[in-house]
NUZA-360598 format. One record per residue: residue number from 0; x, y, z of N, C-alpha, C in turn. Coordinates in steps of 0.001 Angstrom, whole numbers. Layout:
BEGIN
     i     neast    nnorth       nup    caeast   canorth      caup     ceast    cnorth       cup
   NUM         X         Y         Z         X         Y         Z         X         Y         Z
...
This chain:
BEGIN
     i     neast    nnorth       nup    caeast   canorth      caup     ceast    cnorth       cup
     0     48226     15529   -208370     46860     15604   -207605     46286     14308   -207629
     1     45840     14266   -206201     45102     12810   -205932     43618     13035   -206084
     2     42884     12043   -206295     41481     11875   -206420     40942     11278   -205032
     3     40402     11868   -204167     39785     11378   -203061     38393     10478   -203379
     4     38473      9225   -202958     37191      8505   -203136     36181      8698   -201964
     5     35112      8856   -202206     34018      8787   -201204     33821      7560   -200451
     6     33746      7498   -199397     33192      6035   -198889     31715      5525   -199369
     7     31621      4152   -199568     30336      3723   -200208     29313      3960   -199066
     8     27965      4307   -199713     27070      4337   -198762     26317      3171   -198501
     9     25641      3017   -197438     25033      1904   -197057     23784      1623   -197958
    10     23677       143   -198463     22600      -249   -199438     21547     -1189   -198436
    11     20670     -1565   -198868     19576     -2485   -198398     19841     -3807   -199258
    12     19925     -4970   -198623     20028     -6121   -199434     18875     -6305   -200324
    13     19036     -6716   -201655     18168     -6825   -202641     17138     -8000   -202305
    14     17534     -8832   -201738     16803    -10247   -201282     15703     -9871   -200316
    15     14391     -9965   -200779     13083     -9604   -199966     13106    -10165   -198593
    16     13503    -11366   -198465     13688    -11829   -197048     14678    -11432   -196111
    17     15700    -10734   -196564     16708    -10227   -195788     16612     -8736   -195566
    18     16874     -7824   -196433     16645     -6480   -196614     17809     -5818   -195499
    19     18911     -6594   -195129     19782     -6089   -194235     20512     -4898   -194835
    20     21000     -4023   -194055     21727     -2811   -194350     23260     -3268   -194343
    21     23866     -2886   -195571     25406     -3292   -195715     26050     -2119   -196563
    22     27450     -2201   -196278     28129     -1379   -197019     28806     -2157   -198156
    23     28504     -1880   -199493     29109     -2585   -200476     30643     -2642   -200681
    24     31171     -3800   -200897     32534     -3859   -200900     33141     -3584   -202192
    25     32466     -3644   -203356     32707     -3522   -204726     31582     -2931   -205536
    26     31785     -2305   -206728     30830     -1574   -207369     29813     -2583   -207878
    27     28524     -2330   -207821     27491     -3106   -208338     26893     -4185   -207430
    28     27529     -4285   -206169     26978     -5356   -205203     25814     -4949   -204800
    29     24886     -5883   -205049     23285     -5777   -204741     22862     -6624   -203359
    30     23739     -7494   -203134     23279     -8366   -201927     24366     -8418   -200842
    31     23927     -8639   -199534     24887     -8508   -198392     25910     -9730   -198323
    32     25570    -10728   -198705     26185    -11943   -198521     26313    -13181   -199622
    33     27207    -13975   -199544     27113    -14942   -200394     25744    -15935   -200540
    34     25366    -15989   -199228     24111    -16774   -198941     22875    -16005   -199642
    35     22904    -14770   -199733     21928    -13902   -200285     22001    -13950   -201842
    36     23318    -14034   -202198     23672    -14068   -203696     22990    -15507   -204143
    37     22978    -16446   -203463     22579    -17831   -203943     20775    -17628   -204207
    38     20368    -17051   -203171     18923    -16747   -203143     18640    -15789   -204365
    39     19238    -14751   -204585     18875    -13837   -205377     18857    -14111   -206922
    40     19569    -15188   -207251     19260    -15585   -208785     20596    -16234   -209330
    41     20482    -16948   -210471     21435    -17700   -210924     22728    -17039   -211445
    42     22436    -15681   -211992     23621    -14983   -212436     24823    -14871   -211267
    43     24358    -14850   -209892     25329    -14727   -208940     25628    -15917   -208161
    44     25089    -17257   -208709     25013    -18433   -207983     26567    -18947   -207932
    45     27217    -19057   -209277     28625    -19739   -209064     29647    -18943   -208312
    46     29572    -17738   -208195     30617    -17067   -207506     30173    -17146   -206028
    47     28815    -17052   -205747     28376    -17256   -204352     28664    -18586   -203761
    48     28351    -19794   -204635     28657    -21024   -204113     30331    -21183   -203673
    49     31007    -20566   -204656     32482    -20762   -204339     32873    -19852   -203024
    50     32152    -18803   -202943     32622    -17863   -201619     32135    -18676   -200557
    51     30839    -19464   -200360     30354    -20033   -199359     31184    -21350   -199106
    52     31789    -21779   -199978     32482    -23005   -199811     33781    -22661   -199190
    53     34413    -21611   -199601     35789    -21160   -199031     35296    -20831   -197582
    54     34162    -20075   -197357     34025    -19805   -195825     33725    -20986   -195024
    55     33091    -21969   -195646     32820    -23259   -194817     34428    -23942   -194562
    56     35216    -23915   -195623     36429    -24635   -195365     37508    -24104   -194291
    57     37266    -22639   -194325     37955    -21841   -193228     37475    -22171   -191834
    58     36102    -22203   -191815     35335    -22551   -190704     35843    -23866   -189907
    59     35721    -25023   -190878     36085    -26164   -190491     37509    -26304   -190236
    60     38431    -25660   -190745     39763    -25663   -190441     39884    -25296   -189001
    61     39321    -23995   -188746     39437    -23346   -187419     38787    -24357   -186315
    62     37703    -24997   -186612     37134    -25825   -185624     37936    -27016   -185378
    63     38475    -27645   -186553     39406    -28658   -186360     40567    -28498   -185480
    64     41259    -27175   -185646     42279    -26674   -184887     42058    -26674   -183322
    65     40691    -26142   -183064     40265    -26069   -181602     40106    -27452   -180933
    66     39852    -28410   -181981     39535    -29724   -181238     40847    -30651   -181065
    67     41873    -29946   -181585     43240    -30706   -181317     43747    -30837   -179848
    68     44014    -31913   -179470     44679    -32159   -178113     46264    -31797   -178128
    69     46750    -31659   -177001     48195    -31382   -176959     49053    -32478   -177715
    70     48476    -33670   -177421     49067    -34808   -178139     48942    -34835   -179577
    71     48078    -34273   -180236     47827    -34222   -181615     48933    -32966   -182159
    72     49040    -31968   -181357     49956    -30939   -181807     51507    -31529   -181670
    73     51749    -32329   -180586     52922    -32824   -180548     53260    -33909   -181435
    74     52324    -34481   -181958     52514    -35659   -183162     52828    -34997   -184333
    75     52150    -33790   -184599     52511    -32853   -186085     53799    -32330   -185924
    76     54229    -31659   -184750     55418    -31170   -184464     56613    -32235   -184580
    77     56430    -33412   -184109     57414    -34476   -184379     57466    -34859   -185835
    78     56360    -34856   -186497     56570    -35191   -188003     57273    -34142   -188840
    79     56884    -32898   -188590     57810    -31920   -189082     59236    -31975   -188670
    80     59456    -32074   -187588     60962    -32395   -187148     61584    -33455   -187817
    81     60948    -34538   -187812     61441    -36012   -188509     61582    -35574   -189940
    82     60744    -34853   -190622     61034    -34569   -192012     62176    -33618   -192349
    83     62358    -32546   -191532     63516    -31826   -191530     64705    -32602   -191392
    84     64901    -33505   -190369     66043    -34393   -190181     66453    -35132   -191426
    85     65347    -36023   -192008     65726    -36673   -193216     66188    -35731   -194538
    86     65490    -34528   -194576     66149    -33631   -195700     67263    -33038   -195337
    87     67639    -32891   -194027     69028    -32345   -193696     70095    -33246   -194042
    88     69822    -34590   -193751     70802    -35677   -193876     71126    -35979   -195300
    89     69800    -35963   -196070     69887    -36496   -197354     70818    -35562   -198248
    90     70586    -34104   -197841     71348    -33088   -198750     72892    -33056   -198249
    91     72960    -33497   -197008     74542    -33604   -196556     75125    -34959   -197199
    92     74291    -35929   -197759     74806    -36959   -198250     75363    -37937   -197143
    93     74493    -38001   -196033     74915    -39029   -194914     74481    -40455   -195072
    94     75207    -41266   -194872     74745    -42743   -194805     73891    -42962   -193418
    95     73358    -44057   -193244     72700    -44609   -192155     73712    -44445   -191001
    96     73104    -43736   -189755     74057    -43261   -188671     74497    -44486   -187907
    97     73728    -45520   -187895     74057    -46872   -187111     74935    -47763   -187811
    98     74445    -48183   -189231     75086    -49024   -189979     76345    -48722   -191008
    99     76021    -47482   -191196     76928    -46815   -192064     76728    -47113   -193648
   100     75574    -47797   -193884     75397    -48137   -195490     74665    -46852   -195916
   101     74799    -47020   -197377     73965    -45798   -198066     72561    -46112   -198002
   102     71899    -44922   -197794     70307    -44953   -197591     69661    -44940   -198817
   103     68424    -45598   -198911     67576    -45407   -200252     66635    -44387   -199932
   104     67040    -43171   -200529     65989    -42124   -200513     64899    -42097   -201328
   105     64923    -43069   -202394     63819    -42965   -203538     62511    -43459   -202892
   106     62378    -44122   -201856     61197    -44753   -201339     61006    -44231   -199958
   107     60107    -45070   -199153     60047    -44653   -197817     60729    -45599   -196803
   108     62017    -45652   -197076     62906    -46705   -196295     63775    -45873   -195254
   109     63683    -44685   -195015     64537    -43922   -194243     63625    -43314   -193111
   110     64162    -43499   -191883     63516    -43036   -190558     64433    -41770   -190033
   111     63866    -40912   -189132     64676    -40259   -188479     64628    -40739   -186951
   112     65915    -41464   -186722     66178    -42270   -185707     66638    -41526   -184549
   113     66219    -41663   -183404     66657    -41032   -182265     67768    -41718   -181498
   114     68894    -41033   -181204     69842    -41841   -180289     69269    -42426   -178866
   115     68702    -41264   -178269     68002    -41600   -176872     66701    -41415   -177500
   116     65734    -42727   -177318     64524    -42541   -177770     63699    -41532   -177201
   117     62559    -41129   -177843     61511    -40328   -177275     60807    -40910   -176134
   118     60767    -42120   -176170     60048    -42862   -174949     60973    -42557   -173566
   119     62177    -42649   -173584     63167    -42720   -172498     63695    -41350   -172251
   120     63797    -40401   -173102     64080    -39082   -173110     63227    -37926   -174058
   121     61882    -38029   -173407     61135    -37119   -174431     61575    -35700   -174385
   122     62545    -35107   -173348     63097    -33897   -173507     63982    -33589   -174778
   123     64414    -34723   -175156     65412    -34502   -176539     64832    -34903   -177642
   124     63487    -34973   -177801     62823    -35477   -179008     62938    -34272   -180025
   125     63279    -32945   -179860     63514    -31818   -180804     64811    -31554   -180797
   126     65648    -32304   -180243     67318    -31932   -180140     67964    -32649   -181501
   127     68427    -31726   -182316     68855    -31861   -183722     70131    -32851   -183400
   128     71039    -32669   -182579     71928    -33771   -182201     71545    -35035   -181956
   129     70341    -35238   -181418     69905    -36612   -180962     69389    -37417   -181916
   130     69086    -36872   -183337     68257    -37339   -184183     69099    -37210   -185624
   131     69006    -38543   -186395     69791    -38440   -187525     68962    -39763   -188401
   132     69321    -39394   -189836     68543    -40288   -190719     69216    -41916   -190568
   133     68313    -42655   -190506     68734    -44050   -190028     67804    -44991   -191146
   134     68250    -46136   -191503     67481    -47030   -192052     66171    -47523   -191291
   135     65107    -47948   -191904     64047    -48418   -191145     64488    -49853   -190537
   136     65265    -50418   -191251     65770    -51879   -190782     66374    -51700   -189341
   137     67405    -50729   -189179     68105    -50528   -187727     67273    -49667   -186972
   138     66383    -48932   -187429     65447    -48114   -186449     64317    -48847   -185663
   139     63622    -49702   -186617     62442    -50367   -186271     62793    -51801   -185685
   140     63465    -52563   -186689     63728    -54078   -186170     65067    -54319   -185533
   141     65909    -53357   -185294     67044    -53611   -184416     67030    -52729   -183148
   142     65887    -52109   -182973     65622    -51352   -181859     66421    -50173   -181883
   143     66925    -49575   -182872     67713    -48296   -183079     69370    -48652   -183145
   144     69596    -49923   -183073     70829    -50357   -183049     71939    -49551   -182253
   145     71678    -49383   -180984     72052    -48382   -179979     73530    -48227   -180074
   146     74298    -49304   -180068     75727    -49430   -179931     76453    -48814   -181103
   147     76005    -49337   -182256     76514    -48779   -183515     76034    -47243   -183750
   148     74824    -47012   -183465     74443    -45693   -183382     75358    -44916   -182727
   149     75845    -44960   -181476     76674    -44462   -180841     78123    -44155   -181396
   150     78375    -45158   -182082     79854    -45021   -182671     79649    -43977   -183995
   151     78594    -44075   -184666     78332    -43179   -185692     78025    -41779   -185177
   152     77528    -41621   -184077     77286    -40400   -183531     78481    -39713   -183142
   153     79439    -40423   -182470     80758    -39883   -182020     81417    -39329   -183254
   154     81356    -40173   -184362     82115    -39841   -185747     81582    -38564   -186179
   155     80341    -38449   -185999     79616    -37247   -186572     79616    -36175   -185891
   156     79225    -36208   -184487     79280    -34924   -183668     80339    -34690   -182658
   157     80938    -35896   -182330     82100    -35833   -181314     81619    -36371   -180183
   158     82566    -36773   -179331     82546    -37533   -178185     81840    -36623   -177088
   159     82342    -35434   -176961     81870    -34356   -175900     80377    -34129   -176129
   160     79757    -33953   -177373     78461    -33753   -177626     77773    -35000   -177268
   161     78134    -36262   -177656     77475    -37446   -177275     77387    -37635   -175694
   162     78381    -37444   -174982     78396    -37483   -173530     77471    -36407   -172971
   163     77232    -35155   -173518     76430    -34128   -173144     74980    -34783   -173354
   164     74757    -35287   -174469     73161    -35898   -174536     72833    -36964   -173626
   165     73909    -37911   -173311     73777    -38870   -172588     73611    -38499   -170970
   166     74177    -37215   -170708     74240    -36746   -169471     72937    -35773   -168952
   167     72298    -35509   -170192     70951    -34520   -170041     69954    -35145   -169480
   168     69473    -34881   -168251     68310    -35563   -167645     67349    -34457   -167260
   169     67413    -33224   -167871     66511    -32149   -167739     64948    -32818   -168065
   170     64271    -31816   -167295     62616    -32107   -167652     62078    -30995   -168405
   171     61527    -31231   -169553     60925    -30114   -170245     59513    -30441   -170539
   172     58575    -29668   -170215     57223    -29854   -170503     56793    -28652   -171322
   173     56539    -29113   -172671     56175    -28280   -173661     54674    -27905   -173610
   174     54531    -26395   -173829     53081    -26025   -173730     52646    -26141   -175257
   175     51240    -25971   -175537     50684    -26096   -176893     51312    -25162   -177741
   176     51450    -23751   -177238     51900    -22804   -177888     53418    -23097   -178480
   177     54200    -23516   -177473     55649    -23937   -177703     55863    -25143   -178844
   178     54946    -25988   -178772     54736    -27190   -179655     54495    -26507   -181191
   179     53317    -25689   -181086     53007    -24957   -182338     54151    -24220   -183025
   180     54813    -23561   -182143     56135    -22813   -182799     57268    -23618   -183274
   181     57294    -24697   -182587     58452    -25840   -183038     58091    -26439   -184213
   182     56642    -26816   -184279     56198    -27342   -185782     56345    -26237   -186814
   183     55916    -24897   -186708     56076    -23896   -187769     57660    -23742   -187940
   184     58433    -23801   -187030     60051    -23517   -187243     60483    -24498   -188043
   185     60173    -26026   -187942     60617    -26829   -188606     60071    -27078   -190077
   186     58797    -26694   -190208     58225    -26727   -191536     58909    -25619   -192383
   187     59276    -24458   -191789     60047    -23376   -192514     61493    -23683   -192822
   188     62143    -24617   -191897     63469    -25018   -192303     63390    -26091   -193239
   189     62374    -26870   -193310     62266    -27867   -194288     62024    -27443   -195659
   190     61226    -26345   -195748     60965    -25449   -196939     62270    -24926   -197510
   191     62975    -24324   -196683     64353    -23786   -197095     65188    -24973   -197759
   192     65234    -26129   -196989     66017    -27115   -197580     65614    -27596   -198911
   193     64510    -27674   -199087     63674    -28107   -200342     64023    -27182   -201523
   194     63873    -25762   -201187     64272    -24815   -202217     65671    -24959   -202402
   195     66691    -25183   -201518     68162    -25250   -201787     68365    -26622   -202726
   196     67429    -27543   -202581     67806    -28871   -203219     67264    -28516   -204738
   197     66297    -27950   -204741     65874    -27587   -206218     66600    -26837   -207096
């Protein structure tokens, strides 16, 4: 036998300045909102302040998201992709793609280096075949060390795949929604890798 609960009856807010009609969401609720709870008295104040702060945080987050440009979303997606590449190659035990030297994973000495750079081939920026863990020395100070990168890439993915990357001249214009989906996908993949490593 199940007991049916009656729907709560509307009440008027206890705060004299408000007196708004509301349906209580819990037993003993005497005010309509966290703001009225702050006005109502000190016994409700701590919970009300906490609720108001949470509402404000969510509101700020939504407003910040609306202010982001396509470039901001692209930057965040690239960061998520690069983090995935570093985790993928670290768990696989790969050395630097261009120099072949072991990578120092303890600090901030590893980049996710693109074979065809994001500037010259933006359509390949999220292609996992085109991006591998690389030492900062090779990536930043030796301009990607392209000749040795190609040799390492052929050893890792094969000549046919490297030639396919080099021949790919397609144009891709990502929409903001596609960029958000890419960011979400690579953040999820990175979480899976981190769980596997733990």
